[in-house]
C-alpha positions in Angstrom: 157.0 311.6 27.6 157.8 310.6 31.4 154.5 309.7 31.9 153.9 307.6 28.8 157.1 305.8 29.8 155.9 305.1 33.4 152.9 303.9 32.3 154.3 301.5 29.7 156.9 300.0 32.5 153.5 299.3 34.6 152.0 297.8 31.5 154.8 295.8 30.7 155.4 294.6 34.5 151.8 293.5 34.8 151.7 291.6 31.5 155.0 290.0 33.4 153.0 289.2 36.1 150.3 287.2 33.9 153.1 284.7 32.7 153.1 281.1 34.7 156.6 281.4 35.4 156.5 284.3 37.6 153.9 282.8 40.1 155.9 283.2 43.5 158.3 286.2 42.3 158.9 288.8 44.6 160.1 291.2 41.6 156.6 291.5 40.0 154.7 292.7 43.0 157.7 295.0 44.3 158.4 297.0 40.9 154.6 297.7 40.8 154.2 298.8 44.2 157.4 301.2 43.6 156.2 302.2 39.9 152.8 303.1 41.4 154.2 304.8 44.6 156.7 306.6 42.2 154.0 307.6 39.9 151.7 308.8 42.8 154.8 311.3 43.9 155.4 312.4 40.7 151.9 313.2 39.8 151.3 314.8 43.2 155.0 317.0 42.2 153.3 318.0 39.2 149.6 319.2 40.5 151.4 321.1 43.1 153.4 322.7 40.4 150.2 323.6 38.3 148.1 324.9 41.8 150.9 326.9 43.3 153.8 327.7 40.7 151.8 327.9 37.6 148.4 328.8 38.4 147.1 327.3 35.5 145.6 323.7 35.0 146.1 321.5 31.9 143.3 319.1 31.3 145.7 316.1 30.4 147.8 316.7 33.5 144.6 316.4 35.6 143.5 313.8 33.6 146.9 311.6 34.0 146.9 312.2 37.6 143.7 310.7 37.9 144.9 307.8 36.0 147.6 307.4 38.2 145.8 307.6 41.3 143.2 304.7 39.8 146.2 302.3 38.8 147.8 303.1 42.2 144.4 301.5 43.5 144.7 298.7 41.3 148.1 297.8 42.3 147.6 298.3 45.8 146.3 294.3 46.1 150.0 293.5 45.1 151.2 295.0 48.9 149.2 291.7 50.6 150.7 289.3 47.6 154.2 290.7 48.6 153.6 290.2 52.3 152.3 286.5 51.5 155.6 285.6 49.5 157.8 285.9 52.7 
């Protein structure tokens, strides 16, 4: 449920960024970067638990972690956009 909520939040902020009224907004790139970082940290924590505590792998968890890595890579250009808005 946390993963779905996180993905939905990233998607909602992304769609907000497509609106012409959001041009020049510092909120959109900042929220995307923060959400991407939080998602990566949480995925890394869950992967750690799988590997070293549970000693079992969940295919859905691995797929979710992979999707979060891809989403984070897609969000990285927002860092340049955020720097350009200063």
